[in-house]
DRENTORKOL-3810 file (N, C-alpha, C; in nm, 4 decimals):
REM DRENTORKOL-3810
@n.u->-8.3217; n.v->16.1326; n.w->-0.8447; ca.u->-8.3920; ca.v->16.1425; ca.w->-0.6777; c.u->-8.5207; c.v->16.2187; c.w->-0.7024
@n.u->-8.6176; n.v->16.1207; n.w->-0.6496; ca.u->-8.7687; ca.v->16.1479; ca.w->-0.6681; c.u->-8.7946; c.v->16.3112; c.w->-0.5992
@n.u->-8.8934; n.v->16.3745; n.w->-0.6635; ca.u->-8.8987; ca.v->16.4807; ca.w->-0.6388; c.u->-9.0236; c.v->16.4737; c.w->-0.5267
@n.u->-8.9985; n.v->16.5620; n.w->-0.3720; ca.u->-9.1232; ca.v->16.6025; ca.w->-0.2789; c.u->-9.2678; c.v->16.6404; c.w->-0.3458
@n.u->-9.3135; n.v->16.5387; n.w->-0.2820; ca.u->-9.4997; ca.v->16.6313; ca.w->-0.3181; c.u->-9.5661; c.v->16.7196; c.w->-0.2948
@n.u->-9.6060; n.v->16.8181; n.w->-0.3852; ca.u->-9.6475; ca.v->16.9283; ca.w->-0.3126; c.u->-9.7607; c.v->16.8898; c.w->-0.2062
@n.u->-9.7481; n.v->16.9779; n.w->-0.0827; ca.u->-9.8140; ca.v->16.9622; ca.w->0.0607; c.u->-9.9008; c.v->17.1117; c.w->0.0772
@n.u->-9.8491; n.v->17.1894; n.w->0.0480; ca.u->-9.9048; ca.v->17.3342; ca.w->0.0721; c.u->-9.8962; c.v->17.3919; c.w->-0.0424
@n.u->-9.9649; n.v->17.5375; n.w->-0.0716; ca.u->-10.0058; ca.v->17.6562; ca.w->-0.1611; c.u->-9.9707; c.v->17.7449; c.w->-0.1335
@n.u->-9.8663; n.v->17.7961; n.w->-0.1658; ca.u->-9.8525; ca.v->17.9452; ca.w->-0.1083; c.u->-9.9253; c.v->18.0609; c.w->-0.2026
@n.u->-9.9521; n.v->18.1943; n.w->-0.1402; ca.u->-10.0570; ca.v->18.2602; ca.w->-0.1978; c.u->-10.0244; c.v->18.2803; c.w->-0.3608
@n.u->-9.8972; n.v->18.3149; n.w->-0.3765; ca.u->-9.8577; ca.v->18.2868; ca.w->-0.5329; c.u->-9.9150; c.v->18.2050; c.w->-0.6134
@n.u->-9.8948; n.v->18.0752; n.w->-0.5386; ca.u->-9.9013; ca.v->17.9416; ca.w->-0.6186; c.u->-10.0883; c.v->17.9493; c.w->-0.6713
@n.u->-10.1438; n.v->17.9727; n.w->-0.5348; ca.u->-10.2929; ca.v->18.0036; ca.w->-0.5322; c.u->-10.3437; c.v->18.0544; c.w->-0.6814
@n.u->-10.2990; n.v->18.2012; n.w->-0.6732; ca.u->-10.3520; ca.v->18.3039; ca.w->-0.7839; c.u->-10.3007; c.v->18.2226; c.w->-0.9331
@n.u->-10.2110; n.v->18.1530; n.w->-0.9352; ca.u->-10.1899; ca.v->18.0716; ca.w->-1.0819; c.u->-10.2922; c.v->17.9701; c.w->-1.1163
@n.u->-10.3459; n.v->17.8817; n.w->-0.9870; ca.u->-10.4741; ca.v->17.7852; ca.w->-0.9638; c.u->-10.5765; c.v->17.8697; c.w->-1.0217
@n.u->-10.5943; n.v->18.0366; n.w->-0.9527; ca.u->-10.6975; ca.v->18.0862; ca.w->-0.9833; c.u->-10.7360; c.v->18.1577; c.w->-1.1430
@n.u->-10.6159; n.v->18.2082; n.w->-1.2094; ca.u->-10.6035; ca.v->18.2229; ca.w->-1.3089; c.u->-10.6930; c.v->18.1300; c.w->-1.3854
@n.u->-10.6525; n.v->18.0115; n.w->-1.3785; ca.u->-10.7204; ca.v->17.9181; ca.w->-1.4937; c.u->-10.8636; c.v->17.8549; c.w->-1.4580
@n.u->-10.9356; n.v->17.9183; n.w->-1.3728; ca.u->-11.0678; ca.v->17.8744; ca.w->-1.2985; c.u->-11.1202; c.v->17.9070; c.w->-1.3924
@n.u->-11.1508; n.v->18.0188; n.w->-1.4726; ca.u->-11.2436; ca.v->18.0470; ca.w->-1.5794; c.u->-11.2248; c.v->18.0593; c.w->-1.7215
@n.u->-11.0980; n.v->18.0323; n.w->-1.7296; ca.u->-11.0292; ca.v->18.0134; ca.w->-1.8739; c.u->-10.8947; c.v->17.9740; c.w->-1.8693
@n.u->-10.8699; n.v->17.8719; n.w->-1.9852; ca.u->-10.7449; ca.v->17.8391; ca.w->-2.0037; c.u->-10.6832; c.v->17.9874; c.w->-2.0421
@n.u->-10.5212; n.v->17.9408; n.w->-2.0073; ca.u->-10.4033; ca.v->18.0784; ca.w->-2.0193; c.u->-10.2717; c.v->18.0543; c.w->-2.0551
@n.u->-10.2209; n.v->18.0740; n.w->-2.1408; ca.u->-10.0894; ca.v->18.0738; ca.w->-2.1417; c.u->-9.9683; c.v->18.1388; c.w->-2.0202
@n.u->-9.8502; n.v->18.0881; n.w->-1.9996; ca.u->-9.7374; ca.v->18.1784; ca.w->-1.8977; c.u->-9.7656; c.v->18.2842; c.w->-1.8777
@n.u->-9.7580; n.v->18.3715; n.w->-1.9777; ca.u->-9.7356; ca.v->18.4713; ca.w->-2.0189; c.u->-9.8734; c.v->18.5306; c.w->-1.9916
@n.u->-10.0021; n.v->18.5052; n.w->-1.9948; ca.u->-10.1196; ca.v->18.5308; ca.w->-1.9105; c.u->-10.1405; c.v->18.5215; c.w->-1.7928
@n.u->-10.0790; n.v->18.4340; n.w->-1.7738; ca.u->-10.0760; ca.v->18.3905; ca.w->-1.5868; c.u->-10.0096; c.v->18.5229; c.w->-1.5318
@n.u->-9.9050; n.v->18.5208; n.w->-1.5299; ca.u->-9.7741; ca.v->18.5878; ca.w->-1.4944; c.u->-9.8971; c.v->18.7228; c.w->-1.5242
@n.u->-9.9236; n.v->18.7995; n.w->-1.6275; ca.u->-10.0149; ca.v->18.9188; ca.w->-1.6289; c.u->-10.1615; c.v->18.9112; c.w->-1.5089
@n.u->-10.1913; n.v->18.7903; n.w->-1.5010; ca.u->-10.3103; ca.v->18.7735; ca.w->-1.3989; c.u->-10.2617; c.v->18.7840; c.w->-1.2558
@n.u->-10.1469; n.v->18.7389; n.w->-1.2099; ca.u->-10.1190; ca.v->18.7254; ca.w->-1.1002; c.u->-10.0938; c.v->18.8856; c.w->-1.0731
@n.u->-10.0043; n.v->18.9872; n.w->-1.1452; ca.u->-10.0005; ca.v->19.0649; ca.w->-1.1355; c.u->-10.0919; c.v->19.1441; c.w->-1.1031
@n.u->-10.1896; n.v->19.1472; n.w->-1.1763; ca.u->-10.3447; ca.v->19.2132; ca.w->-1.1857; c.u->-10.3618; c.v->19.2272; c.w->-1.0605
@n.u->-10.4194; n.v->19.0746; n.w->-1.0233; ca.u->-10.5295; ca.v->19.0195; ca.w->-0.9179; c.u->-10.4533; c.v->19.0596; c.w->-0.7883
@n.u->-10.2902; n.v->19.1136; n.w->-0.8112; ca.u->-10.2401; ca.v->19.1290; ca.w->-0.6901; c.u->-10.1668; c.v->19.2849; c.w->-0.6390
@n.u->-10.2162; n.v->19.3615; n.w->-0.7516; ca.u->-10.1339; ca.v->19.4725; ca.w->-0.7835; c.u->-10.0070; c.v->19.4731; c.w->-0.7356
@n.u->-9.9520; n.v->19.4037; n.w->-0.8094; ca.u->-9.7951; ca.v->19.3798; ca.w->-0.7949; c.u->-9.7372; c.v->19.3318; c.w->-0.6609
@n.u->-9.8350; n.v->19.3139; n.w->-0.5882; ca.u->-9.7621; ca.v->19.2946; ca.w->-0.4347; c.u->-9.7258; c.v->19.1417; c.w->-0.4300
@n.u->-9.7687; n.v->19.0549; n.w->-0.4863; ca.u->-9.7044; ca.v->18.9055; ca.w->-0.5343; c.u->-9.6259; c.v->18.8794; c.w->-0.6562
@n.u->-9.4649; n.v->18.8922; n.w->-0.6133; ca.u->-9.4051; ca.v->18.9060; ca.w->-0.7464; c.u->-9.3847; c.v->18.7420; c.w->-0.8180
@n.u->-9.3959; n.v->18.7486; n.w->-0.9181; ca.u->-9.4505; ca.v->18.6096; ca.w->-0.9939; c.u->-9.3655; c.v->18.6617; c.w->-1.1898
@n.u->-9.2506; n.v->18.6139; n.w->-1.1675; ca.u->-9.1921; ca.v->18.6266; ca.w->-1.2698; c.u->-9.1844; c.v->18.4937; c.w->-1.3834
@n.u->-9.1641; n.v->18.4651; n.w->-1.5380; ca.u->-9.1739; ca.v->18.4133; ca.w->-1.6153; c.u->-9.0860; c.v->18.2604; c.w->-1.5663
@n.u->-8.9533; n.v->18.2846; n.w->-1.5604; ca.u->-8.8962; ca.v->18.1673; ca.w->-1.4659; c.u->-8.9968; c.v->18.1146; c.w->-1.3598
@n.u->-9.0224; n.v->18.1801; n.w->-1.2645; ca.u->-9.0876; ca.v->18.1125; ca.w->-1.1887; c.u->-9.2562; c.v->18.0524; c.w->-1.1823
@n.u->-9.3089; n.v->18.0974; n.w->-1.2776; ca.u->-9.4103; ca.v->18.0595; ca.w->-1.3466; c.u->-9.4016; c.v->17.9468; c.w->-1.4102
@n.u->-9.2864; n.v->17.8988; n.w->-1.5154; ca.u->-9.2502; ca.v->17.8157; ca.w->-1.5602; c.u->-9.2316; c.v->17.7009; c.w->-1.4487
@n.u->-9.1594; n.v->17.7117; n.w->-1.3577; ca.u->-9.1064; ca.v->17.6098; ca.w->-1.2615; c.u->-9.2777; c.v->17.5590; c.w->-1.2007
@n.u->-9.3354; n.v->17.6419; n.w->-1.1676; ca.u->-9.4611; ca.v->17.6033; ca.w->-1.1172; c.u->-9.5719; c.v->17.5233; c.w->-1.1932
@n.u->-9.5705; n.v->17.5767; n.w->-1.3125; ca.u->-9.6724; ca.v->17.5303; ca.w->-1.4232; c.u->-9.6210; c.v->17.3206; c.w->-1.4105
@n.u->-9.4788; n.v->17.3503; n.w->-1.4481; ca.u->-9.4336; ca.v->17.1868; ca.w->-1.4244; c.u->-9.4376; c.v->17.1199; c.w->-1.3271
@n.u->-9.4636; n.v->17.1767; n.w->-1.1802; ca.u->-9.4701; ca.v->17.0978; ca.w->-1.0897; c.u->-9.6237; c.v->17.0936; c.w->-1.0475
@n.u->-9.7358; n.v->17.1560; n.w->-1.1245; ca.u->-9.8240; ca.v->17.1370; ca.w->-1.1099; c.u->-9.8684; c.v->17.0713; c.w->-1.1832
@n.u->-9.8296; n.v->17.0438; n.w->-1.3337; ca.u->-9.8700; ca.v->16.9357; ca.w->-1.4221; c.u->-9.8251; c.v->16.7748; c.w->-1.3422
@n.u->-9.6855; n.v->16.7596; n.w->-1.3045; ca.u->-9.6311; ca.v->16.6809; ca.w->-1.2483; c.u->-9.6914; c.v->16.6237; c.w->-1.0974
@n.u->-9.8159; n.v->16.7192; n.w->-1.0422; ca.u->-9.9218; ca.v->16.7022; ca.w->-0.9563; c.u->-10.0631; c.v->16.6455; c.w->-1.0233
@n.u->-10.0350; n.v->16.6914; n.w->-1.1176; ca.u->-10.2110; ca.v->16.6693; ca.w->-1.1703; c.u->-10.2940; c.v->16.7682; c.w->-1.1481
@n.u->-10.2488; n.v->16.8699; n.w->-1.1381; ca.u->-10.3251; ca.v->16.9863; ca.w->-1.0671; c.u->-10.4042; c.v->17.0647; c.w->-1.2176
@n.u->-10.3163; n.v->17.0575; n.w->-1.3375; ca.u->-10.3344; ca.v->17.1471; ca.w->-1.4642; c.u->-10.3009; c.v->17.0299; c.w->-1.5634
@n.u->-10.3403; n.v->17.0851; n.w->-1.7162; ca.u->-10.2869; ca.v->16.9957; ca.w->-1.7837; c.u->-10.2516; c.v->17.1062; c.w->-1.8773
@n.u->-10.1710; n.v->17.0666; n.w->-2.0187; ca.u->-10.1703; ca.v->17.1185; ca.w->-2.1471; c.u->-10.2860; c.v->17.1359; c.w->-2.2019
@n.u->-10.3279; n.v->17.1984; n.w->-2.2229; ca.u->-10.4342; ca.v->17.2086; ca.w->-2.3098; c.u->-10.4171; c.v->17.2329; c.w->-2.4261
@n.u->-10.3298; n.v->17.2768; n.w->-2.4953; ca.u->-10.2666; ca.v->17.3478; ca.w->-2.6187; c.u->-10.1250; c.v->17.3941; c.w->-2.6507
@n.u->-10.0625; n.v->17.3419; n.w->-2.7790; ca.u->-9.9553; ca.v->17.3650; ca.w->-2.7695; c.u->-9.9587; c.v->17.4057; c.w->-2.9363
@n.u->-9.8954; n.v->17.5735; n.w->-2.9260; ca.u->-9.8710; ca.v->17.6321; ca.w->-3.1049; c.u->-9.7241; c.v->17.7123; c.w->-3.0593
@n.u->-9.6538; n.v->17.6052; n.w->-3.0918; ca.u->-9.5009; ca.v->17.6402; ca.w->-3.1422; c.u->-9.4452; c.v->17.6685; c.w->-2.9896
@n.u->-9.3711; n.v->17.7634; n.w->-2.9136; ca.u->-9.3492; ca.v->17.7315; ca.w->-2.8030; c.u->-9.4396; c.v->17.7978; c.w->-2.7364
@n.u->-9.5318; n.v->17.8583; n.w->-2.7593; ca.u->-9.6458; ca.v->17.8905; ca.w->-2.6762; c.u->-9.7540; c.v->17.7604; c.w->-2.6303
@n.u->-9.7834; n.v->17.7459; n.w->-2.4911; ca.u->-9.8321; ca.v->17.6321; ca.w->-2.4161; c.u->-9.9587; c.v->17.7339; c.w->-2.3538
@n.u->-10.0890; n.v->17.6313; n.w->-2.3488; ca.u->-10.1803; ca.v->17.7061; ca.w->-2.2893; c.u->-10.2433; c.v->17.6030; c.w->-2.2044
@n.u->-10.2489; n.v->17.6248; n.w->-2.0869; ca.u->-10.2886; ca.v->17.5670; ca.w->-1.9422; c.u->-10.4534; c.v->17.5236; c.w->-1.9124
@n.u->-10.4942; n.v->17.4016; n.w->-1.8601; ca.u->-10.6523; ca.v->17.4278; ca.w->-1.7992; c.u->-10.6020; c.v->17.3666; c.w->-1.7022
@n.u->-10.6792; n.v->17.3910; n.w->-1.5643; ca.u->-10.6832; ca.v->17.3652; ca.w->-1.4369; c.u->-10.8010; c.v->17.2169; c.w->-1.4578
@n.u->-10.7529; n.v->17.1106; n.w->-1.3798; ca.u->-10.8279; ca.v->16.9938; ca.w->-1.3222; c.u->-10.9080; c.v->17.0192; c.w->-1.2472
@n.u->-10.9815; n.v->16.9104; n.w->-1.2180; ca.u->-11.0679; ca.v->16.9135; ca.w->-1.1227; c.u->-10.9924; c.v->16.8864; c.w->-0.9964
@n.u->-10.8867; n.v->16.8104; n.w->-1.0468; ca.u->-10.7703; ca.v->16.7770; ca.w->-0.8576; c.u->-10.7183; c.v->16.9135; c.w->-0.8596
@n.u->-10.7099; n.v->17.0102; n.w->-0.9664; ca.u->-10.6202; ca.v->17.1217; ca.w->-0.9007; c.u->-10.7542; c.v->17.2536; c.w->-0.8715
@n.u->-10.8398; n.v->17.2337; n.w->-0.8557; ca.u->-10.9686; ca.v->17.3207; ca.w->-0.8069; c.u->-10.9227; c.v->17.3990; c.w->-0.6926
@n.u->-10.9397; n.v->17.5111; n.w->-0.6304; ca.u->-10.8802; ca.v->17.5367; ca.w->-0.5312; c.u->-11.0031; c.v->17.5229; c.w->-0.4245
@n.u->-10.9807; n.v->17.5153; n.w->-0.2661; ca.u->-11.0920; ca.v->17.5406; ca.w->-0.1816; c.u->-11.1729; c.v->17.4595; c.w->-0.1936
@n.u->-11.1150; n.v->17.3021; n.w->-0.1968; ca.u->-11.1664; ca.v->17.1929; ca.w->-0.2160; c.u->-11.2872; c.v->17.1626; c.w->-0.3130
@n.u->-11.2762; n.v->17.2308; n.w->-0.4270; ca.u->-11.3567; ca.v->17.1816; ca.w->-0.5673; c.u->-11.4682; c.v->17.3334; c.w->-0.5200
@n.u->-11.4600; n.v->17.4256; n.w->-0.4622; ca.u->-11.5818; ca.v->17.5162; ca.w->-0.4083; c.u->-11.5272; c.v->17.6928; c.w->-0.4731
@n.u->-11.5333; n.v->17.6549; n.w->-0.6019; ca.u->-11.4265; ca.v->17.7895; ca.w->-0.6245; c.u->-11.5565; c.v->17.9186; c.w->-0.6430
@n.u->-11.5911; n.v->17.9648; n.w->-0.5476; ca.u->-11.6750; ca.v->18.0982; ca.w->-0.5131; c.u->-11.6500; c.v->18.1990; c.w->-0.5141
@n.u->-11.6291; n.v->18.3032; n.w->-0.5743; ca.u->-11.6315; ca.v->18.4102; ca.w->-0.5931; c.u->-11.6258; c.v->18.4715; c.w->-0.4152
@n.u->-11.6869; n.v->18.4395; n.w->-0.3004; ca.u->-11.6492; ca.v->18.4464; ca.w->-0.1844; c.u->-11.5539; c.v->18.3839; c.w->-0.1278
@n.u->-11.5162; n.v->18.2585; n.w->-0.1467; ca.u->-11.3987; ca.v->18.1793; ca.w->-0.1514; c.u->-11.2694; c.v->18.2712; c.w->-0.2006
@n.u->-11.2833; n.v->18.2784; n.w->-0.3057; ca.u->-11.1691; ca.v->18.3053; ca.w->-0.3694; c.u->-11.0984; c.v->18.4704; c.w->-0.3570
@n.u->-11.2114; n.v->18.5481; n.w->-0.2800; ca.u->-11.1526; ca.v->18.6686; ca.w->-0.2194; c.u->-11.1005; c.v->18.6641; c.w->-0.0760
@n.u->-11.1695; n.v->18.5635; n.w->-0.0155; ca.u->-11.0699; ca.v->18.5357; ca.w->0.0998; c.u->-10.9416; c.v->18.5095; c.w->0.1014
@n.u->-10.8630; n.v->18.4510; n.w->-0.0245; ca.u->-10.7528; ca.v->18.4129; ca.w->0.0288; c.u->-10.6617; c.v->18.5379; c.w->0.0450
@n.u->-10.6680; n.v->18.6647; n.w->-0.0519; ca.u->-10.5938; ca.v->18.7797; ca.w->-0.0230; c.u->-10.5871; c.v->18.8184; c.w->0.1022
@n.u->-10.6560; n.v->18.8235; n.w->0.1897; ca.u->-10.6852; ca.v->18.8739; ca.w->0.3314; c.u->-10.5665; c.v->18.7918; c.w->0.3847
@n.u->-10.5248; n.v->18.6580; n.w->0.3508; ca.u->-10.4386; ca.v->18.5603; ca.w->0.4373; c.u->-10.3258; c.v->18.5865; c.w->0.3687
@n.u->-10.2841; n.v->18.6944; n.w->0.3383; ca.u->-10.1293; ca.v->18.7432; ca.w->0.2452; c.u->-9.9981; c.v->18.6828; c.w->0.3175
@n.u->-9.9238; n.v->18.6500; n.w->0.2789; ca.u->-9.8273; ca.v->18.6113; ca.w->0.3392; c.u->-9.7819; c.v->18.4565; c.w->0.4364
@n.u->-9.8784; n.v->18.3490; n.w->0.3984; ca.u->-9.8825; ca.v->18.2586; ca.w->0.5097; c.u->-9.9282; c.v->18.1781; c.w->0.3341
@n.u->-9.9085; n.v->18.0488; n.w->0.3880; ca.u->-9.9025; ca.v->17.9139; ca.w->0.3080; c.u->-10.0772; c.v->17.8003; c.w->0.3612
@n.u->-10.1148; n.v->17.7516; n.w->0.2762; ca.u->-10.2258; ca.v->17.7164; ca.w->0.3172; c.u->-10.2162; c.v->17.5405; c.w->0.2531
@n.u->-10.2971; n.v->17.4537; n.w->0.3255; ca.u->-10.3059; ca.v->17.3449; ca.w->0.3173; c.u->-10.4136; c.v->17.3233; c.w->0.1928
@n.u->-10.3509; n.v->17.2584; n.w->0.1028; ca.u->-10.4384; ca.v->17.2469; ca.w->0.0043; c.u->-10.5780; c.v->17.1784; c.w->0.0117
@n.u->-10.5833; n.v->17.0466; n.w->0.0748; ca.u->-10.7110; ca.v->16.9977; ca.w->0.1192; c.u->-10.8036; c.v->17.0618; c.w->0.2154
@n.u->-10.7464; n.v->17.1765; n.w->0.3157; ca.u->-10.7864; ca.v->17.2004; ca.w->0.3907; c.u->-10.8715; c.v->17.3838; c.w->0.4122
@n.u->-10.8912; n.v->17.4429; n.w->0.2861; ca.u->-10.9168; ca.v->17.5539; ca.w->0.2694; c.u->-11.0681; c.v->17.5640; c.w->0.2455
@n.u->-11.0985; n.v->17.6642; n.w->0.2855; ca.u->-11.2149; ca.v->17.7237; ca.w->0.2552; c.u->-11.3512; c.v->17.5936; c.w->0.2306
@n.u->-11.3099; n.v->17.5227; n.w->0.3853; ca.u->-11.4165; ca.v->17.4635; ca.w->0.4219; c.u->-11.4766; c.v->17.4374; c.w->0.5381
@n.u->-11.6449; n.v->17.4700; n.w->0.5112; ca.u->-11.7210; ca.v->17.5149; ca.w->0.6274; c.u->-11.7809; c.v->17.4587; c.w->0.7089
END
């Protein structure tokens, strides 16, 4: 059965992509980033992270950058850059203000 393509990003999904904008990270580092960035407000455990990373890879939003044993490190792709490629601090800081909503990947932060 074919999987449904990703049409919207939840707030937690956005933070996963945001965590990869400036550096490559493994799953544990991504979970820690989301927890720190949201002060624990957005629940994001290892299992949920693993499923989302697989979906993001399938969609071409991220790629595996390195594999060391069981540790996999991920990098964001150009397609995965949020805010229509405009990953400025102002754009990133606007997203937490809209907590609890879903956003269309193609329509965020367009001026």
